[in-house]
C-alpha positions in Angstrom: 14.5 -18.5 -71.2 10.9 -17.3 -71.6 9.8 -13.7 -72.4 6.9 -12.0 -70.6 4.7 -12.9 -73.5 5.1 -16.7 -72.9 4.4 -16.2 -69.0 1.3 -14.5 -70.1 0.4 -17.1 -72.5 0.9 -19.7 -69.8 -2.0 -18.0 -67.9 -4.5 -18.0 -70.6 -7.0 -20.4 -72.0 -7.3 -20.5 -75.6 -10.6 -21.0 -77.4 -10.9 -22.4 -80.9 -13.6 -20.7 -83.2 -15.7 -24.0 -83.2 -15.6 -24.2 -79.3 -16.7 -20.7 -79.1 -19.5 -21.3 -81.6 -20.7 -24.3 -79.8 -20.4 -22.9 -76.2 -22.4 -19.5 -77.5 -25.2 -21.8 -79.0 -25.5 -23.9 -75.5 -25.4 -20.9 -73.7 -28.3 -19.2 -75.9 -30.4 -21.9 -74.5 -29.8 -21.1 -71.0 -30.7 -18.3 -68.4 -29.0 -14.9 -68.9 -25.2 -15.1 -67.3 -24.6 -18.7 -68.0 -21.1 -19.4 -69.0 -18.9 -22.6 -69.6 -16.9 -23.4 -66.4 -13.7 -25.5 -67.3 -12.0 -27.0 -64.3 -9.4 -30.0 -63.2 -10.0 -32.5 -60.6 -7.8 -35.7 -59.6 -9.3 -38.8 -61.1 -9.7 -40.3 -64.5 -7.4 -43.1 -65.9 -4.4 -40.8 -66.2 -4.4 -38.7 -62.8 -6.4 -35.6 -63.6 -9.7 -35.1 -65.3 -11.1 -32.3 -67.2 -14.7 -31.3 -66.2 -17.0 -28.9 -68.2 -20.2 -27.9 -66.9 -22.7 -25.0 -67.2 -22.6 -22.3 -64.4 -23.8 -19.0 -63.5 -21.9 -18.4 -60.2 -18.6 -16.6 -60.2 -15.9 -17.4 -57.5 -13.1 -14.8 -56.4 -10.4 -16.8 -58.0 -11.9 -17.2 -61.5 -10.6 -16.1 -64.7 -12.9 -15.2 -67.5 -11.9 -16.0 -71.3 -14.2 -14.6 -74.2 -14.3 -15.5 -77.9 -17.0 -14.3 -80.3 -19.8 -14.1 -77.7 -18.9 -17.3 -75.6 -17.4 -17.3 -71.9 -15.4 -19.7 -70.6 -14.6 -19.6 -66.7 -11.6 -21.3 -65.3 -10.5 -21.3 -61.4 -6.9 -20.4 -60.5 -5.6 -23.7 -59.3 -7.3 -25.4 -62.6 -5.4 -22.6 -64.7 -2.1 -23.6 -63.4 -2.7 -27.1 -65.2 -4.6 -25.5 -68.2 -2.3 -22.6 -68.9 -1.7 -22.2 -72.4 -4.3 -24.9 -73.6 -6.9 -24.7 -76.0 -10.3 -25.6 -75.8 -11.8 -27.2 -78.9 -15.0 -28.6 -80.5 -14.7 -31.5 -82.8 -17.4 -32.9 -85.0 -16.4 -35.9 -87.1 -17.6 -39.2 -88.1 -17.1 -40.7 -84.5 -19.5 -37.8 -83.1 -19.2 -34.4 -81.5 -17.4 -33.4 -78.3 -15.2 -31.0 -76.7 -11.6 -31.5 -76.9 -8.7 -29.9 -74.7 -5.2 -29.7 -76.2 -3.2 -29.0 -73.2 0.9 -28.6 -73.6 1.1 -29.3 -70.0 0.0 -32.7 -70.0 2.8 -35.3 -70.4 0.3 -37.9 -71.4 -3.4 -38.5 -71.8 -5.9 -41.3 -72.1 -7.7 -42.6 -74.9 -10.8 -40.5 -74.6 -8.9 -37.3 -74.1 -10.6 -36.1 -71.0 -8.0 -37.6 -68.5 -4.2 -36.6 -68.5 -1.0 -36.6 -66.3 1.5 -34.0 -65.9 
């Protein structure tokens, strides 16, 4: 049985240090108040897809997550599918990209931006 900490963790989006650095660097070149919005929409090759976009407009159901000066905002509906996930930024020989590590996904596509539950 899950304790209160697990339930609370399920309503969080974790942000890796590398993702925080990258988001902060991107937002620094944008108007004040710009944040990264992470959302989930239907589509992609696995049923759902992650969407990342810069935004400055907050909605009533948004949750804000901060790390090292970077702000990531997720709407309540998307958070149901992202709770406990970690946003990471990867730089390797194949390129640089954001990556979502989502414990709620039962499978994902090869590009990592689409998943199913």
